VEXRO-825792 format. One line per 10 residues: number of its first residue (from 1); their letters; for each residue z, y, x of N, C-alpha, C, O, CB. Coordinates in pm, whole numbers. Glycine has a CB too. Layout:
// VEXRO-825792
NUM	A	Z,Y,X,Z,Y,X,Z,Y,X,Z,Y,X,Z,Y,X; ...
END
This chain:
// VEXRO-825792
1	XXXXXXXXXX	2116,647,-213,2029,529,-224,1872,573,-203,1836,691,-197,2052,458,-372; 1795,475,-193,1657,488,-170,1588,519,-306,1619,455,-407,1602,360,-102; 1496,615,-309,1421,640,-429,1299,551,-435,1219,555,-342,1381,785,-438; 1279,472,-538,1176,370,-543,1040,448,-537,1022,549,-605,1190,277,-676; 950,398,-457,820,458,-433,806,564,-336,694,601,-302,772,507,-548; 913,617,-287,909,728,-187,910,665,-51,990,705,34,1030,828,-203; 823,564,-27,816,502,109,682,429,110,623,403,5,942,399,139; 633,395,233,513,324,249,551,177,253,666,140,232,436,369,374; 442,85,284,450,-52,280,549,-99,392,606,-207,377,312,-111,294; 570,-24,501,659,-58,606,804,-7,583,893,-33,664,605,-4,732
11	XXXXXXXXXX	826,68,467,954,123,436,979,257,501,1092,308,503,1058,29,476; 876,311,554,889,452,617,873,560,512,790,545,423,780,476,731; 950,670,519,949,779,425,933,907,504,955,908,625,1077,780,338; 895,1016,439,878,1148,499,991,1239,454,1019,1249,335,740,1209,462; 1055,1304,548,1166,1404,523,1144,1529,586,1093,1530,698,1297,1355,569; 1177,1643,527,1175,1767,599,1315,1799,648,1412,1786,573,1120,1878,513; 1327,1843,778,1451,1872,831,1435,2006,903,1347,2018,989,1501,1759,922; 1514,2106,872,1511,2239,929,1613,2244,1047,1732,2215,1030,1544,2348,819; 1563,2281,1166,1646,2305,1281,1650,2447,1314,1551,2520,1300,1600,2228,1397; 1769,2490,1361,1781,2638,1397,1900,2654,1495,1967,2557,1532,1804,2732,1264
21	XXXXXXXXXX	1922,2773,1533,2023,2813,1631,2165,2814,1555,2187,2883,1456,1987,2961,1695; 2254,2731,1614,2386,2718,1549,2487,2766,1655,2542,2679,1723,2416,2564,1499; 2515,2893,1675,2612,2939,1771,2563,2935,1907,2514,3035,1960,2732,2864,1762; 2578,2811,1975,2552,2803,2111,2440,2695,2144,2407,2672,2260,2683,2773,2181; 2384,2632,2038,2283,2531,2055,2197,2525,1926,2229,2582,1822,2349,2392,2087; 2085,2452,1942,2006,2418,1824,2064,2302,1749,2121,2212,1809,1866,2386,1863; 2050,2302,1618,2111,2191,1547,2048,2182,1402,1974,2272,1361,2270,2210,1542; 2076,2085,1335,2022,2067,1198,2089,2164,1105,2212,2171,1097,2042,1921,1147; 2000,2245,1030,2045,2342,937,2042,2287,798,2126,2321,715,1965,2465,947; 1938,2198,768,1921,2144,634,1833,2022,646,1731,2028,715,1860,2249,536
31	XXXXXXXXXX	1869,1909,582,1782,1788,580,1759,1740,431,1853,1727,353,1851,1669,667; 1636,1718,398,1606,1677,256,1593,1525,250,1578,1453,349,1472,1746,201; 1599,1487,127,1578,1346,80,1431,1318,106,1354,1407,143,1615,1326,-79; 1393,1191,87,1260,1144,107,1170,1222,11,1201,1239,-107,1251,990,84; 1059,1268,64,966,1344,-22,880,1245,-109,857,1131,-68,873,1437,67; 834,1289,-224,764,1199,-307,613,1168,-256,544,1076,-300,765,1257,-449; 572,1259,-157,444,1239,-87,466,1273,55,538,1368,85,328,1322,-146; 404,1199,145,417,1220,289,333,1344,329,220,1362,285,370,1093,369; 395,1428,413,329,1547,472,245,1504,584,291,1437,676,431,1652,520; 110,1543,577,16,1512,692,16,1626,785,1,1603,905,-131,1484,644
41	XXXXXXXXXX	30,1747,741,24,1870,827,99,1976,750,106,1971,628,-127,1916,860; 156,2076,827,231,2188,761,218,2313,848,186,2305,966,386,2151,739; 242,2421,790,245,2548,857,346,2634,774,378,2607,659,96,2615,866; 394,2740,847,491,2836,779,431,2972,795,379,3003,903,642,2832,841; 435,3056,692,383,3188,695,431,3264,567,455,3203,463,228,3185,705; 444,3399,578,466,3483,465,336,3505,400,261,3594,441,533,3612,502; 305,3428,300,172,3434,237,158,3556,142,47,3606,127,146,3303,158; 259,3602,80,241,3707,-19,305,3841,20,314,3934,-60,297,3661,-150; 351,3849,152,403,3978,197,541,4017,144,578,4134,151,308,4082,159; 612,3926,94,749,3960,37,865,3941,143,984,3948,110,778,3868,-91
51	XXXXXXXXXX	825,3917,265,919,3900,371,986,3762,387,1068,3736,474,1019,3998,352; 943,3678,293,999,3540,302,900,3439,336,787,3448,287,1062,3499,175; 928,3345,414,830,3246,472,813,3137,365,911,3084,312,881,3183,615; 685,3103,334,648,2995,255,606,2874,351,561,2897,463,533,3039,159; 621,2751,306,584,2631,366,455,2580,304,455,2544,187,694,2531,355; 342,2575,382,224,2521,323,202,2383,387,212,2367,508,102,2616,344; 171,2276,295,164,2140,347,43,2078,296,-4,2113,188,285,2058,310; -12,1985,370,-121,1894,324,-38,1760,295,28,1708,385,-249,1873,442; -45,1714,181,19,1590,139,-74,1482,113,-185,1501,65,96,1611,22; -25,1362,147,-101,1242,121,-34,1158,16,21,1210,-81,-120,1162,246
61	XXXXXXXXXX	-38,1023,36,21,927,-49,82,815,36,30,781,142,-81,873,-148; 184,763,-8,244,643,57,158,516,37,174,420,111,386,617,1; 70,516,-59,-9,406,-86,-160,446,-40,-209,558,-55,5,368,-242; -219,344,14,-360,374,53,-453,372,-65,-460,276,-141,-409,274,156; -525,483,-76,-623,507,-187,-758,559,-120,-769,679,-97,-564,618,-296; -846,482,-93,-965,518,-17,-1033,639,-76,-1097,714,-2,-1062,402,-12; -1022,661,-205,-1096,774,-265,-1035,900,-237,-1110,998,-234,-1109,761,-408; -908,916,-215,-836,1043,-192,-753,1049,-67,-742,1160,-14,-749,1070,-305; -698,953,-16,-595,950,93,-617,843,184,-637,731,137,-457,939,41; -615,860,311,-625,761,403,-521,779,519,-547,848,617,-764,758,452
71	XXXXXXXXXX	-411,718,503,-304,738,603,-341,718,749,-285,784,836,-195,648,573; -436,625,779,-476,607,910,-555,718,960,-542,747,1079,-546,487,924; -634,785,888,-714,901,933,-641,1031,925,-685,1129,983,-839,913,854; -529,1035,853,-447,1160,835,-519,1239,724,-483,1356,712,-434,1249,973; -610,1196,644,-666,1275,537,-552,1289,427,-466,1203,409,-802,1205,478; -561,1402,360,-458,1441,253,-530,1465,121,-649,1499,121,-375,1575,294; -464,1448,15,-517,1466,-124,-471,1589,-188,-518,1621,-297,-478,1352,-212; -384,1662,-130,-343,1793,-200,-288,1892,-95,-230,1853,7,-228,1766,-314; -308,2018,-122,-246,2130,-44,-135,2184,-140,-154,2208,-259,-357,2249,0; -25,2200,-79,88,2246,-164,172,2360,-92,204,2351,26,182,2123,-198
81	XXXXXXXXXX	203,2468,-172,283,2567,-118,425,2561,-160,446,2554,-281,229,2692,-150; 526,2563,-76,665,2545,-116,739,2678,-80,702,2746,16,731,2417,-43; 841,2712,-156,930,2828,-119,1075,2775,-121,1110,2682,-193,912,2954,-222; 1156,2838,-40,1297,2802,-23,1365,2855,-146,1345,2971,-181,1361,2860,112; 1449,2768,-218,1522,2815,-338,1665,2842,-314,1737,2871,-410,1511,2717,-445; 1714,2834,-191,1857,2850,-158,1921,2718,-131,2020,2712,-59,1932,2920,-270; 1868,2611,-187,1933,2485,-170,1830,2383,-107,1870,2291,-35,1991,2435,-308; 1704,2401,-136,1592,2317,-99,1456,2395,-114,1447,2518,-113,1593,2188,-186; 1358,2315,-128,1218,2367,-147,1174,2337,-286,1204,2232,-343,1115,2304,-43; 1096,2439,-345,1041,2430,-478,887,2452,-455,846,2544,-384,1110,2539,-583
91	XXXXXXXXXX	806,2364,-517,661,2376,-509,620,2502,-606,668,2515,-718,587,2231,-555; 534,2586,-554,485,2693,-641,336,2697,-655,286,2779,-732,531,2822,-591; 260,2610,-581,120,2602,-592,69,2466,-537,108,2422,-429,56,2719,-520; -18,2404,-615,-80,2281,-568,-226,2293,-595,-270,2350,-696,-20,2156,-636; -304,2236,-499,-453,2232,-509,-493,2091,-475,-467,2047,-362,-525,2339,-411; -554,2017,-563,-597,1886,-529,-729,1891,-461,-804,1988,-481,-603,1800,-650; -764,1793,-381,-885,1781,-298,-879,1679,-193,-799,1586,-201,-914,1907,-235; -957,1692,-98,-959,1607,20,-956,1701,148,-1048,1775,182,-1091,1511,18; -840,1688,209,-822,1783,324,-791,1709,455,-714,1613,453,-707,1884,293; -847,1750,567,-819,1692,695,-735,1776,789,-667,1728,878,-943,1659,759
101	XXXXXXXXXX	-745,1898,764,-676,2009,851,-660,2135,775,-721,2157,671,-760,2043,982; -574,2220,831,-561,2358,772,-520,2457,885,-477,2420,994,-451,2360,652; -537,2577,850,-504,2690,947,-460,2811,868,-520,2843,765,-630,2729,1039; -362,2875,911,-317,2995,851,-378,3114,936,-357,3120,1057,-157,2998,845; -453,3209,870,-523,3313,940,-465,3449,878,-451,3465,757,-686,3297,923; -434,3538,968,-400,3679,937,-514,3767,961,-555,3783,1076,-282,3727,1017; -567,3825,859,-683,3917,858,-652,4050,905,-537,4089,885,-741,3927,726; -734,4129,964,-708,4265,1004,-656,4363,895,-581,4457,921,-830,4319,1061; -705,4331,764,-653,4418,657,-513,4366,598,-470,4410,492,-762,4424,541; -451,4279,667,-313,4234,627,-307,4118,537,-197,4074,501,-242,4343,562
111	XXXXXXX	-424,4062,497,-408,3947,409,-383,3819,492,-411,3816,612,-535,3930,319; -331,3714,427,-304,3585,490,-386,3482,414,-374,3472,292,-149,3549,490; -465,3409,482,-554,3311,430,-519,3179,481,-481,3160,596,-693,3343,462; -532,3078,385,-518,2936,415,-654,2876,426,-722,2862,324,-436,2862,308; -697,2840,540,-830,2769,558,-796,2621,559,-716,2575,641,-910,2814,697; -857,2547,468,-839,2398,460,-974,2328,438,-1004,2287,326,-739,2359,341; -1054,2315,541,-1182,2257,526,-1175,2115,495,-1278,2050,479,-1261,2278,643
END
């Protein structure tokens, strides 16, 4: 069933779906339920050097709130880092703010930075 509030005024919701190689073709490896906040942008990178990829997302809101989130402009109200827990994703870090874009940068000294002006 549908989760109340996890969709916009038009009934649209945001879902993460992982695609990958399945033997002889690409196919769906995992599909998640509607997210509690729509993803405006995302990137994947090993942020902490543990050999596992984290998912970095800029999240907005299903409801228009001019102070923090504007679905029409793509602005987001939080940056969130997710890790795969074997069944789905778990949030491990959240930063509130106003974000329009982000970029993952690998520095010459081996650090990984998230730039989100």
